[in-house]
Backbone bond lengths (Angstrom), bond angles and torsions (degrees), N, CA, C in turn:
res aa  C-N    CA-C-N  psi(-1)  N-CA   C-N-CA  omega(-1)  CA-C   N-CA-C  phi
1 M - - - 1.499 - - 1.484 109.93 -
2 L 1.357 121.09 -33.11 1.404 121.15 178.70 1.489 114.65 -67.86
3 P 1.320 120.94 -40.21 1.488 119.79 177.01 1.419 110.94 -63.93
4 Q 1.356 122.41 -34.33 1.427 126.07 -179.64 1.506 110.69 -66.78
5 K 1.333 115.59 -39.85 1.429 120.94 -176.43 1.576 108.20 -70.85
6 K 1.299 113.94 -39.97 1.468 118.75 175.91 1.514 113.12 -64.35
7 A 1.333 117.86 -40.84 1.482 121.32 175.28 1.492 112.30 -66.27
8 R 1.323 118.73 -32.88 1.470 120.36 175.54 1.458 110.16 -68.31
9 Q 1.379 118.26 -44.15 1.505 117.09 176.32 1.474 115.18 -62.52
10 V 1.338 117.38 -34.31 1.485 119.80 175.96 1.494 111.35 -64.25
11 R 1.399 114.66 -42.19 1.490 118.54 178.82 1.470 113.01 -61.50
12 I 1.382 112.32 -38.22 1.516 117.84 -177.39 1.540 108.33 -69.23
13 R 1.289 114.74 -40.76 1.494 117.94 176.72 1.529 111.04 -64.08
14 L 1.268 120.24 -44.35 1.413 122.20 178.77 1.520 111.88 -62.61
15 N 1.362 113.68 -41.02 1.482 116.01 -179.94 1.486 108.93 -67.58
16 S 1.291 123.41 -41.30 1.412 122.12 179.69 1.558 112.92 -71.17
17 L 1.334 116.02 -30.51 1.388 121.57 179.77 1.570 109.46 -69.06
18 F 1.266 119.56 -44.62 1.473 122.97 -175.52 1.519 111.60 -102.24
19 L 1.345 118.08 1.44 1.432 121.01 178.64 1.484 111.53 55.39
20 L 1.295 117.48 40.71 1.479 121.28 -175.82 1.516 112.84 -70.95
21 K 1.329 117.30 -32.42 1.470 117.39 -178.84 1.500 113.14 -70.52
22 S 1.306 120.01 -31.88 1.420 123.73 -177.55 1.542 115.42 -86.07
23 L 1.339 117.11 -10.78 1.463 122.05 -177.14 1.447 112.38 -96.61
24 N 1.327 119.21 138.63 1.451 121.59 169.80 1.526 109.09 -85.65
25 A 1.314 116.99 -177.19 1.485 120.20 -177.81 1.494 114.59 -62.62
26 S 1.315 117.84 -41.21 1.462 118.36 179.57 1.520 114.33 -69.21
27 E 1.314 118.89 -37.59 1.407 122.51 175.01 1.494 113.97 -68.16
28 L 1.381 115.42 -34.73 1.403 118.88 172.97 1.502 114.65 -65.64
29 M 1.322 114.70 -38.41 1.456 119.78 176.90 1.559 112.48 -66.16
30 I 1.313 117.22 -43.07 1.411 118.98 174.73 1.508 113.16 -61.64
31 K 1.320 118.06 -40.37 1.485 120.69 179.21 1.515 107.95 -66.89
32 L 1.277 123.09 -35.52 1.416 126.94 178.96 1.523 110.18 -67.93
33 I 1.306 114.04 -42.26 1.547 117.42 176.18 1.450 112.73 -62.29
34 L 1.404 115.88 -41.87 1.439 119.34 178.31 1.531 114.21 -63.03
35 I 1.367 115.30 -37.66 1.476 120.35 179.46 1.523 108.43 -68.07
36 I 1.316 117.72 -44.57 1.444 118.95 179.48 1.529 111.64 -65.32
37 F 1.283 119.35 -40.97 1.452 123.87 176.50 1.529 113.12 -57.69
38 T 1.365 114.28 -46.46 1.431 119.10 177.35 1.515 112.82 -63.84
39 A 1.282 117.27 -40.84 1.499 120.80 177.93 1.508 109.78 -63.06
40 C 1.379 117.98 -45.12 1.444 119.94 -174.79 1.514 108.23 -71.58
41 S 1.321 122.16 -37.89 1.428 121.84 179.75 1.479 113.01 -64.20
42 S 1.328 117.46 -35.43 1.519 118.18 175.06 1.539 114.98 -68.41
43 L 1.354 111.73 -27.05 1.491 114.69 178.38 1.531 114.16 -79.83
44 L 1.346 114.78 -22.66 1.496 119.13 179.89 1.510 112.42 -94.49
45 A 1.286 118.30 -1.58 1.486 118.83 -177.71 1.544 108.04 -77.89
46 N 1.311 112.35 144.43 1.518 117.92 178.22 1.538 110.93 -80.63
47 A 1.263 114.17 148.11 1.437 117.61 177.75 1.432 110.23 -83.76
48 Q 1.352 119.34 151.72 1.452 126.09 176.41 1.536 109.95 -61.74
49 K 1.276 118.74 126.84 1.456 122.76 176.80 1.491 108.87 -94.34
50 Y 1.312 116.58 135.48 1.421 125.81 176.72 1.510 111.48 -120.42
51 A 1.280 118.72 144.44 1.457 123.84 168.87 1.495 107.81 -104.90
52 L 1.277 116.30 130.92 1.549 120.96 173.65 1.416 106.26 -104.15
53 L 1.377 114.08 121.01 1.455 125.38 179.53 1.557 107.49 -106.75
54 D 1.326 109.80 136.60 1.502 115.92 175.75 1.553 109.50 -70.53
55 K 1.319 119.03 137.05 1.491 121.49 -178.78 1.508 112.59 -56.20
56 D 1.289 117.23 -32.11 1.542 117.83 176.56 1.454 112.92 -89.63
57 L 1.346 118.93 -2.70 1.483 123.68 -179.92 1.515 111.80 56.93
58 K 1.325 115.25 36.29 1.518 121.29 176.10 1.506 113.70 -104.55
59 L 1.287 114.55 -28.03 1.513 120.77 -176.27 1.528 106.86 -94.15
60 P 1.364 116.66 154.79 1.415 121.59 -176.62 1.597 110.17 -66.33
61 I 1.306 118.24 160.31 1.465 122.59 -179.00 1.548 106.49 -75.11
62 L 1.306 118.13 138.90 1.428 123.12 176.39 1.530 108.16 -110.86
63 Y 1.335 116.96 126.99 1.499 119.02 176.67 1.490 110.99 -98.88
64 T 1.311 119.19 134.79 1.481 120.68 -177.00 1.529 106.36 -150.49
65 D 1.357 112.10 163.14 1.499 122.50 176.50 1.473 112.44 -89.06
66 S 1.337 117.20 -25.43 1.477 121.35 -177.81 1.487 107.45 -141.34
67 I 1.276 113.53 158.86 1.455 125.93 -176.28 1.454 110.83 -113.65
68 S 1.352 121.04 133.12 1.459 122.26 177.86 1.536 107.41 -113.33
69 V 1.333 111.74 163.14 1.512 117.37 -179.72 1.541 108.69 -68.78
70 Q 1.339 117.22 -32.25 1.414 120.74 -179.27 1.568 113.68 -63.08
71 Q 1.340 113.38 -36.18 1.488 119.98 177.14 1.521 108.83 -66.44
72 I 1.339 119.23 -36.92 1.460 122.93 179.21 1.516 109.39 -68.23
73 K 1.326 115.10 -43.12 1.510 121.43 -179.99 1.551 108.86 -64.59
74 Q 1.313 120.06 -32.04 1.517 121.89 177.87 1.509 110.74 -73.26
75 G 1.290 120.71 -5.75 1.444 117.78 176.05 1.463 115.68 107.51
76 Y 1.311 117.74 8.95 1.460 123.18 179.41 1.534 109.16 -94.75
77 F 1.356 114.48 147.58 1.438 116.80 171.04 1.558 109.64 -129.16
78 P 1.306 116.00 140.69 1.490 117.41 -172.14 1.512 113.17 -85.37
79 I 1.350 115.59 146.13 1.448 123.43 171.16 1.505 103.88 -138.10
80 E 1.369 114.98 141.56 1.513 119.38 173.80 1.542 109.61 -63.78
81 K 1.246 115.14 139.49 1.444 122.04 -171.96 1.568 110.94 -58.32
82 E 1.269 113.27 -38.67 1.524 117.42 179.38 1.487 113.47 -67.23
83 K 1.356 118.55 -19.21 1.499 121.85 -173.90 1.512 111.68 -104.05
84 I 1.314 119.91 9.08 1.436 121.03 178.58 1.479 114.60 -62.61
85 D 1.325 117.56 -39.36 1.419 120.38 -176.02 1.568 110.73 -68.97
86 S 1.282 119.61 -39.72 1.419 123.38 179.63 1.506 109.69 -69.52
87 F 1.381 114.79 -38.96 1.485 118.78 178.34 1.520 110.25 -62.40
88 L 1.317 117.79 -44.36 1.502 119.57 -178.42 1.564 108.93 -70.52
89 A 1.304 119.52 -34.15 1.424 118.94 177.50 1.543 113.29 -66.54
90 N 1.340 114.77 -37.77 1.455 120.53 175.46 1.524 110.73 -67.46
91 L 1.332 116.33 -38.91 1.441 120.01 177.12 1.511 112.36 -62.99
92 N 1.329 119.40 -44.61 1.428 125.08 173.55 1.522 113.17 -59.97
93 Y 1.315 116.73 -42.41 1.478 120.55 176.28 1.489 112.36 -59.91
94 I 1.307 117.67 -44.94 1.497 121.94 177.70 1.478 109.33 -66.34
95 S 1.299 120.42 -42.83 1.446 121.50 178.66 1.533 111.18 -60.85
96 N 1.376 117.60 -39.46 1.484 120.52 179.65 1.511 111.17 -66.95
97 L 1.439 115.72 -34.59 1.396 119.00 178.93 1.532 111.72 -66.82
98 L 1.304 114.41 -40.87 1.482 119.89 -179.62 1.503 110.73 -69.25
99 N 1.319 121.81 -33.07 1.407 127.39 178.09 1.555 108.24 -68.43
100 E 1.296 118.55 -46.14 1.432 121.18 -177.68 1.531 110.04 -63.71
101 R 1.319 115.15 -40.78 1.454 118.50 -178.12 1.528 111.24 -64.48
102 T 1.344 116.54 -41.90 1.483 117.19 -179.74 1.510 108.72 -71.78
103 R 1.319 121.48 -28.27 1.419 120.88 178.02 1.549 110.16 -68.91
104 S 1.342 111.44 -44.44 1.483 111.30 178.62 1.473 113.97 -65.12
105 K 1.322 120.78 -32.19 1.470 122.77 174.81 1.531 108.26 -65.02
106 M 1.363 114.12 -47.35 1.498 116.53 -174.33 1.564 105.70 -66.80
107 G 1.302 122.36 -35.77 1.444 126.14 -174.87 1.562 106.31 -67.49
108 G 1.321 120.03 -38.05 1.477 124.31 179.47 1.486 110.69 -67.35
109 V 1.358 115.82 -36.71 1.508 117.73 -178.20 1.488 111.73 -73.03
110 L 1.328 116.66 -34.21 1.495 119.01 -178.46 1.466 112.38 -75.49
111 I 1.327 121.35 -23.84 1.479 118.89 179.58 1.405 113.22 -83.31
């Protein structure tokens, strides 16, 4: 008697979870198609790509789909792959600003 009662409770939970009692065959088919479509679209999605750059910019760039704490501890910092170009352009801009400032200070000292 106990296994039958448990099986009935499981059926009731499944029915309430999937709303199977209130759906007719066409609604059930639509719901099934939507579930399959959602599952397939998540499988076909591309993972976010990251570039791991060494803080000293001496080691080669590592490309990965996920970032671990160990990689951060090793001295890498993550940048989204699509944003590498803008990051390097900003880095060069800052470097040029720092070089111009030191040149102007050095030029003032020499005169």
